[in-house]
C-alpha positions in Angstrom: -119.5 42.0 11.5 -119.3 42.9 7.8 -119.5 46.6 7.1 -119.8 48.2 3.6 -118.3 51.7 3.4 -116.5 53.9 0.8 -115.9 51.0 -1.6 -114.1 53.3 -4.1 -111.2 54.5 -2.0 -110.5 57.5 0.1 -109.7 59.7 -2.9 -113.2 59.3 -4.3 -115.7 61.9 -3.1 -118.3 60.5 -0.7 -121.9 60.4 -1.7 -124.1 63.0 -0.1 -124.4 62.5 3.7 -128.1 61.8 3.8 -128.3 59.6 0.7 -128.6 56.3 2.6 -130.3 57.6 5.7 -128.7 54.9 7.9 -130.4 56.2 11.0 -133.8 55.2 9.7 -132.9 51.5 10.1 -130.1 51.5 12.7 -129.5 53.0 16.1 -127.2 56.1 16.0 -125.3 54.8 19.0 -124.5 51.5 17.3 -123.5 53.0 14.0 -121.3 55.5 15.8 -119.5 52.7 17.7 -118.9 50.9 14.5 -117.6 54.0 12.9 -115.2 54.7 15.8 -113.8 51.1 15.6 -113.2 51.5 11.9 -111.9 55.1 12.2 -114.4 56.4 9.7 -117.3 58.9 9.7 -120.6 57.4 10.6 -122.2 58.8 7.4 -119.8 56.7 5.4 -121.5 53.4 6.5 -123.9 52.2 3.8 -125.1 49.1 5.6 -123.8 46.2 7.7 -124.4 42.6 8.8 -124.5 42.1 12.5 -124.3 38.6 14.0 -124.6 38.2 17.8 -123.6 35.1 19.7 -123.4 33.8 23.2 -120.0 34.4 24.7 -120.5 32.4 27.9 -118.2 29.4 28.3 -119.6 25.9 28.6 -120.7 24.7 32.1 -122.2 21.8 34.0 -125.6 22.7 35.5 -128.3 20.9 37.5 -128.6 19.7 41.1 -125.9 17.2 40.5 -124.2 18.9 37.6 -125.8 16.3 35.4 -126.5 18.6 32.4 -124.1 20.1 29.9 -125.0 23.7 28.9 -122.8 24.9 26.0 -123.3 27.1 23.0 -121.7 26.4 19.6 -121.3 22.7 20.1 -122.7 22.3 16.6 -120.4 22.3 14.9 -117.2 23.6 16.5 -116.8 20.3 18.3 -115.9 18.3 15.2 -114.1 21.3 13.7 -111.7 21.3 16.7 -111.2 17.5 16.4 -110.4 17.8 12.7 -107.9 20.6 13.2 -106.2 18.7 16.1 -105.9 15.6 13.9 -104.4 17.6 11.0 -101.8 19.2 13.3 -100.9 15.8 15.0 -100.6 14.1 11.6 -98.3 16.9 10.4 -95.9 16.2 13.3 -95.4 12.5 12.5 -91.9 11.5 11.3 -91.5 11.9 7.6 -91.2 8.1 7.0 -94.7 7.6 8.6 -96.5 10.0 6.2 -97.5 9.4 2.6 -96.3 12.4 0.8 -98.3 11.6 -2.3 -101.5 12.5 -0.3 -102.9 15.8 0.7 -104.7 16.1 4.0 -107.1 18.9 4.4 -110.2 20.1 6.3 -112.9 22.5 5.1 -114.6 24.6 7.7 -117.5 26.5 6.1 -119.0 29.8 7.3 -122.5 28.5 6.6 -123.8 25.0 7.2 -127.3 23.6 7.0 -129.4 26.7 6.9 -126.8 28.6 4.8 -125.4 25.7 2.8 -126.5 27.2 -0.5 -124.8 30.6 0.2 -121.8 31.7 -1.9 -119.4 30.2 0.7 -121.7 27.5 2.1 -121.2 23.8 2.3 -123.4 23.2 -0.8 -121.7 25.9 -2.9 -119.0 25.6 -5.5 -116.4 26.6 -3.0 -115.1 23.0 -2.3 -114.7 22.4 -6.1 -112.9 25.7 -6.6 -110.5 25.2 -3.7 -109.5 21.6 -4.5 -109.0 22.6 -8.2 -106.7 25.4 -7.2 -104.7 23.2 -4.8 -104.4 20.5 -7.4 -103.2 23.1 -9.9 -100.6 24.4 -7.5 -98.8 21.1 -7.4 -98.9 20.2 -11.1 -100.2 21.4 -14.5 -103.9 21.3 -14.2 -105.5 18.4 -16.0 -109.3 17.9 -15.7 -109.1 14.1 -16.1 -106.3 13.7 -13.5 -108.2 16.0 -11.1 -111.3 13.9 -11.3 -109.3 10.7 -10.8 -107.7 12.3 -7.7 -111.0 13.3 -6.3 -112.4 9.8 -6.8 -109.4 8.3 -5.0 -110.0 10.6 -2.0 -111.9 9.8 1.1 -114.3 12.4 2.4 -115.6 12.5 6.0 -118.4 14.9 6.8 -118.3 15.5 10.5 -121.2 16.9 12.6 -122.8 16.6 16.0 -125.5 14.2 17.1 -128.2 14.4 19.7 -127.8 12.0 22.6 -130.8 10.2 24.1 -132.9 12.5 26.2 -133.5 10.7 29.6 -137.1 12.0 29.8 -138.0 10.8 26.3 -136.0 7.6 25.9 -139.1 6.0 24.4 -138.8 8.3 21.4 -135.6 6.5 20.3 -135.4 3.1 18.6 -133.6 0.5 20.8 -130.7 0.2 18.4 -130.4 3.9 17.8 -129.7 5.4 21.3 -126.6 7.7 21.2 -125.0 8.1 24.6 -122.8 11.0 25.8 -119.1 10.0 26.0 -119.8 6.6 24.4 -118.1 7.1 21.1 -118.9 8.4 17.6 -122.3 8.2 15.9 -122.7 7.3 12.2 -125.6 9.2 10.6 -127.4 7.5 7.8 -130.3 9.0 5.8 -132.3 7.1 3.1 -132.5 10.3 1.0 -128.7 10.7 1.2 -128.9 14.0 3.1 -125.8 12.7 4.9 -122.6 11.7 3.2 -122.5 8.3 4.8 -122.6 5.2 2.6 -121.6 1.6 3.0 -118.0 2.2 2.1 -117.6 5.2 4.3 -119.3 3.6 7.3 -117.1 0.5 6.9 -113.9 2.6 6.9 -115.1 4.4 10.0 -115.8 1.1 11.8 -112.3 -0.2 11.0 -110.7 3.1 12.1 -112.7 3.1 15.3 -111.7 -0.6 16.1 -108.0 0.3 15.6 -108.3 3.3 17.8 
C-alpha cells in the first residue's frame, strides 16, 4: 500500500484538518487502521493506493485433484526460476564463471496492463538501470554501452496457457502446450513478444543441453 502523508516533514505545520476530506471517499475505519500502522493522525493522510490480492496458497482441486488452482502464477513462476538460476550461478567455482559478464534479472512492478507506467516493463527503467550499472564499473562511454547491450542476450520470461481439455479443438495441432512438458516459446508476428530466430535457436540449444 502506498500512502501519501505530511510530505514536508514533521516540523512543517499540517494543513487544516478538513482540507482533504478523506472520509468522503474512504471508510473511516480503514483510514484509522492505516494511520495506526503508520503511527500518524488519520487527518494527515492525503490519499493512498490500495491493492488487494488473494493470500491463499496454491492447491490441487477436483474429484481426482486433476486441477491446479493457484493465484499469481503469472508471473511469479518465471520470476522465481530466474532468481534461483542467478543464485545457483553465483555459487559456481570462480573458474567456471566468466567475470567479464554481468548476469542480472529485472522484475517489474507492472507488466502488460501497466507496462507503460513509470516503473513498467515498457518504461525507461531498464535503460536507466543498465546505464548506471555500466557506469559503476567503468567511466561511462555511450558507444561502449551500446556495444555491450548489443552483445547481451535478453530472455523475456512469462507464463503460457496449457491446452484446456474441454477445448482442445481450439488449439492448432502443433501448438498444444502441456503442463509439466517443458517450456513454451511464444512468437508473435507483430513482435509483441521478444522472441526472434536467434533467441529461439539459443533456447533450443540450451533446452537440449539441459
